[in-house]
FIMARVEX-990240 format. One record per residue (C-alpha): residue number from 0; residue in one letter; z negated, x, y negated. Coordinates in pm, whole numbers. Layout:
BEGIN
{NUM 'A' {Z X Y}}
...
REM end
This chain:
BEGIN
{0 'X' {2201 1265 -2090}}
{1 'X' {2126 1215 -2460}}
{2 'X' {2140 1590 -2533}}
{3 'X' {2470 1626 -2349}}
{4 'X' {2620 1336 -2535}}
{5 'X' {2519 1480 -2872}}
{6 'X' {2647 1827 -2788}}
{7 'X' {2987 1694 -2686}}
{8 'X' {3022 1471 -2990}}
{9 'X' {2931 1753 -3229}}
{10 'X' {3259 1925 -3148}}
{11 'X' {3413 1684 -3396}}
{12 'X' {3325 1643 -3763}}
{13 'X' {3103 1347 -3688}}
{14 'X' {2864 1263 -3407}}
{15 'X' {2913 939 -3215}}
{16 'X' {2592 803 -3066}}
{17 'X' {2557 488 -2864}}
{18 'X' {2335 223 -3017}}
{19 'X' {2079 290 -2745}}
{20 'X' {2087 666 -2807}}
{21 'X' {2032 624 -3179}}
{22 'X' {1747 381 -3110}}
{23 'X' {1584 635 -2879}}
{24 'X' {1614 908 -3139}}
{25 'X' {1484 704 -3434}}
{26 'X' {1192 562 -3237}}
{27 'X' {1100 915 -3128}}
{28 'X' {1094 1021 -3494}}
{29 'X' {847 749 -3585}}
{30 'X' {634 816 -3279}}
{31 'X' {625 1185 -3375}}
{32 'X' {504 1074 -3720}}
{33 'X' {208 892 -3563}}
{34 'X' {325 531 -3566}}
{35 'X' {201 315 -3282}}
{36 'X' {455 146 -3050}}
{37 'X' {441 -185 -3238}}
{38 'X' {523 -24 -3573}}
{39 'X' {771 235 -3445}}
{40 'X' {962 -8 -3225}}
{41 'X' {1001 -284 -3482}}
{42 'X' {1113 -68 -3773}}
{43 'X' {1347 125 -3545}}
{44 'X' {1516 -200 -3444}}
{45 'X' {1572 -289 -3811}}
{46 'X' {1703 56 -3906}}
{47 'X' {1937 85 -3608}}
{48 'X' {2068 -267 -3677}}
{49 'X' {2158 -158 -4029}}
{50 'X' {2335 156 -3909}}
{51 'X' {2507 -36 -3628}}
{52 'X' {2646 -288 -3877}}
{53 'X' {2762 -17 -4123}}
{54 'X' {2496 -116 -4377}}
{55 'X' {2430 246 -4472}}
{56 'X' {2180 163 -4746}}
{57 'X' {1954 0 -4484}}
{58 'X' {2020 233 -4192}}
{59 'X' {1884 580 -4121}}
{60 'X' {1877 641 -4496}}
{61 'X' {1553 438 -4491}}
{62 'X' {1372 671 -4248}}
{63 'X' {1273 925 -4512}}
{64 'X' {1118 662 -4737}}
{65 'X' {923 512 -4449}}
{66 'X' {787 854 -4352}}
{67 'X' {694 934 -4713}}
{68 'X' {514 601 -4745}}
{69 'X' {312 669 -4429}}
{70 'X' {235 1025 -4536}}
{71 'X' {112 903 -4874}}
{72 'X' {-132 666 -4703}}
{73 'X' {49 357 -4838}}
{74 'X' {147 219 -4494}}
{75 'X' {-84 195 -4194}}
{76 'X' {97 368 -3904}}
{77 'X' {-130 219 -3637}}
{78 'X' {-159 -132 -3780}}
{79 'X' {-162 -419 -3533}}
{80 'X' {-50 -740 -3708}}
{81 'X' {-264 -1048 -3654}}
{82 'X' {-156 -1409 -3610}}
{83 'X' {-403 -1609 -3818}}
{84 'X' {-541 -1955 -3738}}
{85 'X' {-385 -2220 -3958}}
{86 'X' {-465 -2589 -3988}}
{87 'X' {-129 -2685 -4141}}
{88 'X' {104 -2734 -3841}}
{89 'X' {418 -2627 -4028}}
{90 'X' {274 -2300 -4162}}
{91 'X' {246 -1982 -3956}}
{92 'X' {48 -1697 -4111}}
{93 'X' {55 -1332 -4008}}
{94 'X' {-153 -1054 -4161}}
{95 'X' {47 -731 -4135}}
{96 'X' {-275 -531 -4183}}
{97 'X' {-107 -289 -4421}}
{98 'X' {166 -198 -4171}}
{99 'X' {537 -264 -4201}}
{100 'X' {668 -620 -4225}}
{101 'X' {895 -593 -3919}}
{102 'X' {628 -603 -3645}}
{103 'X' {453 -884 -3834}}
{104 'X' {776 -1085 -3832}}
{105 'X' {833 -1019 -3463}}
{106 'X' {481 -1141 -3388}}
{107 'X' {524 -1461 -3586}}
{108 'X' {882 -1540 -3481}}
{109 'X' {813 -1720 -3150}}
{110 'X' {549 -1940 -3310}}
{111 'X' {774 -2011 -3609}}
{112 'X' {1058 -2117 -3378}}
{113 'X' {826 -2338 -3174}}
{114 'X' {683 -2509 -3484}}
{115 'X' {1027 -2561 -3642}}
{116 'X' {1160 -2722 -3326}}
{117 'X' {856 -2948 -3306}}
{118 'X' {837 -3054 -3672}}
{119 'X' {1190 -2991 -3799}}
{120 'X' {1076 -2735 -4052}}
{121 'X' {820 -2454 -4051}}
{122 'X' {738 -2151 -4264}}
{123 'X' {614 -1805 -4180}}
{124 'X' {396 -1640 -4444}}
{125 'X' {352 -1265 -4398}}
{126 'X' {84 -1098 -4608}}
{127 'X' {-24 -740 -4670}}
{128 'X' {306 -593 -4548}}
{129 'X' {507 -286 -4643}}
{130 'X' {871 -390 -4675}}
{131 'X' {1187 -181 -4674}}
{132 'X' {1447 -344 -4452}}
{133 'X' {1729 -598 -4467}}
{134 'X' {1640 -966 -4428}}
{135 'X' {1955 -1065 -4239}}
{136 'X' {1793 -931 -3923}}
{137 'X' {1533 -1205 -3954}}
{138 'X' {1757 -1500 -4034}}
{139 'X' {1991 -1390 -3753}}
{140 'X' {1695 -1411 -3516}}
{141 'X' {1639 -1771 -3625}}
{142 'X' {2009 -1851 -3590}}
{143 'X' {2000 -1710 -3237}}
{144 'X' {1731 -1972 -3169}}
{145 'X' {1954 -2250 -3303}}
{146 'X' {1774 -2277 -3637}}
{147 'X' {1884 -2239 -3997}}
{148 'X' {1670 -1995 -4187}}
{149 'X' {1577 -1864 -4529}}
{150 'X' {1396 -1537 -4595}}
{151 'X' {1281 -1384 -4921}}
{152 'X' {1037 -1131 -5061}}
{153 'X' {952 -958 -5388}}
{154 'X' {968 -581 -5420}}
{155 'X' {834 -367 -5704}}
{156 'X' {930 -402 -6068}}
{157 'X' {1271 -236 -6113}}
{158 'X' {1476 -522 -6259}}
{159 'X' {1471 -644 -6618}}
{160 'X' {1479 -1022 -6669}}
{161 'X' {1792 -1135 -6848}}
{162 'X' {1746 -1063 -7217}}
{163 'X' {1464 -820 -7147}}
{164 'X' {1460 -442 -7170}}
{165 'X' {1197 -328 -6918}}
{166 'X' {1145 -361 -6541}}
{167 'X' {949 -672 -6444}}
{168 'X' {1115 -839 -6143}}
{169 'X' {1193 -679 -5809}}
{170 'X' {1532 -659 -5643}}
{171 'X' {1395 -964 -5459}}
{172 'X' {1632 -1007 -5164}}
{173 'X' {1726 -1352 -5038}}
{174 'X' {1887 -1428 -4702}}
{175 'X' {2021 -1739 -4529}}
{176 'X' {2143 -1795 -4176}}
{177 'X' {2316 -2089 -4002}}
{178 'X' {2365 -2103 -3623}}
{179 'X' {2712 -2128 -3472}}
{180 'X' {2787 -2186 -3106}}
{181 'X' {3122 -2008 -3062}}
{182 'X' {3099 -1750 -3339}}
{183 'X' {2846 -1515 -3497}}
{184 'X' {2614 -1702 -3733}}
{185 'X' {2693 -1767 -4095}}
{186 'X' {2467 -1519 -4273}}
{187 'X' {2430 -1383 -4622}}
{188 'X' {2171 -1141 -4752}}
{189 'X' {2171 -1005 -5103}}
{190 'X' {1944 -864 -5367}}
{191 'X' {1906 -1079 -5675}}
{192 'X' {1973 -765 -5875}}
{193 'X' {2338 -666 -5923}}
{194 'X' {2292 -412 -5642}}
{195 'X' {2016 -298 -5410}}
{196 'X' {1815 -4 -5541}}
{197 'X' {1928 193 -5237}}
{198 'X' {2289 159 -5354}}
{199 'X' {2200 327 -5685}}
{200 'X' {2023 606 -5499}}
{201 'X' {2330 654 -5278}}
{202 'X' {2547 682 -5592}}
{203 'X' {2307 942 -5730}}
{204 'X' {2319 1148 -5412}}
{205 'X' {2699 1131 -5407}}
{206 'X' {2729 1228 -5773}}
{207 'X' {2910 902 -5852}}
{208 'X' {2879 691 -6165}}
{209 'X' {2766 330 -6138}}
{210 'X' {2991 38 -6221}}
{211 'X' {2930 -104 -6567}}
{212 'X' {2681 -390 -6581}}
{213 'X' {2450 -260 -6308}}
{214 'X' {2170 -109 -6512}}
{215 'X' {2008 -16 -6841}}
{216 'X' {1831 308 -6932}}
{217 'X' {1470 355 -7045}}
{218 'X' {1569 251 -7397}}
{219 'X' {1723 -73 -7276}}
{220 'X' {2081 44 -7332}}
{221 'X' {2360 -7 -7074}}
{222 'X' {2419 297 -6852}}
{223 'X' {2643 407 -6567}}
{224 'X' {2433 717 -6492}}
{225 'X' {2235 668 -6168}}
{226 'X' {1954 896 -6290}}
{227 'X' {1918 699 -6611}}
{228 'X' {1934 373 -6417}}
{229 'X' {1655 482 -6183}}
{230 'X' {1447 569 -6487}}
{231 'X' {1531 243 -6660}}
{232 'X' {1595 -95 -6502}}
{233 'X' {1854 -272 -6293}}
{234 'X' {2008 -601 -6402}}
{235 'X' {2015 -936 -6225}}
{236 'X' {2340 -1060 -6075}}
{237 'X' {2499 -1346 -6266}}
{238 'X' {2286 -1295 -6574}}
{239 'X' {2028 -1568 -6627}}
{240 'X' {2111 -1733 -6292}}
{241 'X' {2014 -1430 -6085}}
{242 'X' {1713 -1372 -6308}}
{243 'X' {1593 -1726 -6242}}
{244 'X' {1640 -1691 -5866}}
{245 'X' {1454 -1359 -5875}}
{246 'X' {1169 -1529 -6059}}
{247 'X' {1167 -1812 -5804}}
{248 'X' {1120 -1553 -5529}}
{249 'X' {830 -1396 -5719}}
{250 'X' {669 -1740 -5719}}
{251 'X' {743 -1851 -5361}}
{252 'X' {700 -1520 -5178}}
{253 'X' {439 -1374 -5411}}
{254 'X' {218 -1610 -5604}}
{255 'X' {240 -1899 -5354}}
{256 'X' {142 -1674 -5064}}
{257 'X' {-156 -1536 -5252}}
{258 'X' {14 -1198 -5249}}
{259 'X' {149 -954 -5506}}
{260 'X' {432 -1009 -5750}}
{261 'X' {669 -717 -5804}}
{262 'X' {485 -600 -6116}}
{263 'X' {152 -610 -5932}}
{264 'X' {305 -424 -5637}}
{265 'X' {426 -146 -5865}}
{266 'X' {88 -128 -6041}}
{267 'X' {-80 -89 -5701}}
{268 'X' {168 168 -5572}}
{269 'X' {211 362 -5894}}
{270 'X' {560 487 -5804}}
{271 'X' {905 368 -5699}}
{272 'X' {947 659 -5456}}
{273 'X' {749 481 -5182}}
{274 'X' {792 140 -5023}}
{275 'X' {585 -146 -5172}}
{276 'X' {325 -370 -5015}}
{277 'X' {347 -746 -5074}}
{278 'X' {424 -1073 -4894}}
{279 'X' {728 -1230 -4735}}
{280 'X' {830 -1591 -4681}}
{281 'X' {1055 -1708 -4394}}
{282 'X' {1152 -2074 -4360}}
{283 'X' {1304 -2215 -4040}}
{284 'X' {1485 -2550 -4028}}
{285 'X' {1621 -2752 -3736}}
{286 'X' {1963 -2900 -3826}}
{287 'X' {1934 -3138 -3532}}
{288 'X' {1598 -3272 -3652}}
{289 'X' {1722 -3328 -4006}}
{290 'X' {2042 -3498 -3886}}
{291 'X' {1868 -3713 -3625}}
{292 'X' {1981 -4076 -3644}}
{293 'X' {2292 -3993 -3844}}
{294 'X' {2646 -4010 -3703}}
{295 'X' {2818 -3690 -3602}}
{296 'X' {2687 -3340 -3553}}
{297 'X' {2561 -3109 -3828}}
{298 'X' {2717 -2818 -3641}}
{299 'X' {3060 -2986 -3625}}
{300 'X' {3045 -3058 -3997}}
{301 'X' {2950 -2697 -4063}}
{302 'X' {3243 -2571 -3853}}
{303 'X' {3482 -2794 -4046}}
{304 'X' {3354 -2639 -4368}}
{305 'X' {3388 -2284 -4236}}
{306 'X' {3743 -2356 -4115}}
{307 'X' {3836 -2494 -4456}}
{308 'X' {3705 -2177 -4622}}
{309 'X' {3901 -1954 -4387}}
{310 'X' {4217 -2167 -4420}}
{311 'X' {4224 -2075 -4789}}
{312 'X' {4231 -1706 -4700}}
{313 'X' {3868 -1656 -4800}}
{314 'X' {3620 -1458 -4595}}
{315 'X' {3284 -1569 -4464}}
{316 'X' {2993 -1343 -4558}}
{317 'X' {2890 -1084 -4297}}
{318 'X' {3232 -1091 -4126}}
{319 'X' {3279 -720 -4199}}
{320 'X' {2931 -649 -4070}}
{321 'X' {3001 -829 -3742}}
{322 'X' {3328 -637 -3703}}
{323 'X' {3138 -312 -3762}}
{324 'X' {2888 -419 -3498}}
{325 'X' {3161 -467 -3240}}
{326 'X' {3307 -128 -3325}}
{327 'X' {2966 35 -3285}}
{328 'X' {2919 -129 -2947}}
{329 'X' {3260 -11 -2840}}
{330 'X' {3287 334 -2997}}
{331 'X' {2930 426 -3087}}
{332 'X' {2776 488 -3429}}
{333 'X' {2932 778 -3622}}
{334 'X' {2694 1005 -3812}}
{335 'X' {2785 1298 -4034}}
{336 'X' {2662 1652 -3961}}
{337 'X' {2421 1616 -4253}}
{338 'X' {2278 1295 -4108}}
{339 'X' {2237 1454 -3768}}
{340 'X' {2066 1757 -3919}}
{341 'X' {1826 1526 -4101}}
{342 'X' {1743 1338 -3781}}
{343 'X' {1684 1670 -3603}}
{344 'X' {1451 1784 -3880}}
{345 'X' {1254 1458 -3879}}
{346 'X' {1220 1472 -3503}}
{347 'X' {1103 1833 -3507}}
{348 'X' {870 1824 -3806}}
{349 'X' {743 1465 -3824}}
{350 'X' {559 1392 -4149}}
{351 'X' {588 1759 -4248}}
{352 'X' {959 1697 -4306}}
{353 'X' {889 1486 -4616}}
REM end
């Protein structure tokens, strides 16, 4: 059925795959590359979610980097994450065992939800994990469980602190999710750099110049050349404000977890062409527990705020992503001939393709 669907769709300039068909294909690629079911399944779910929601920088574009990282011996393809014993009732710890962060998160999620519901707040600390994917997948999972959530992690040093001239901070993504009963959750997820590093790479591949204010070159001078930016440093969003938030993430999701900061991660990896190994922090909060004993509902107050935002003609974050998700469910996910050829090559050659 899958082969017939692909053959028919290829008559047009793009190929339309169902979400399930793309999942099957991507998971087969990672299985071919030697990943065990836990690793292959979890990272496939994250990649397909990105493609489904039209987040191209976190969709199938990420497959090549994941394969290269495995081939280089910097990610354990058969790692089985371990839930660690922890005396503190509000802290859940998972050792990713050198594998990708996604299966470690999936292992810790049910315990994190249970602890947050019991205590009002709980945190998941993931250590020794290779990270490459969007964090909105994780805070959405918490929102689906009726919890607010925060997620953050360092990366490797590619961002100059405000006023600096050399890479020191990571892109250090930060995500937040709030549950809604009648609508998709309120979710934002952004790098604390002006743009994700993947966006600069996509500009390079497309032969497009960067917007001004995104990056500096190796000499610390502003540049719009993607090649020069990749050899220099990205800048924080909002100047000193983004730089401070990026530093906070280094502290909370790096130093506090006893794991690597972005500079340490780069020193260990030795390159920015592979995905880094470090920690991740996810915090789950129960709005009902925090609002207990107070009049009214935290969810009703939140809806009043969202309605007021929309009444001004403003847009809630992730609205475009949710619209893209509905389109993908209805019409399938459209891939270019080049993207399909790449998937075919990965599936045929496995790690030899990178």
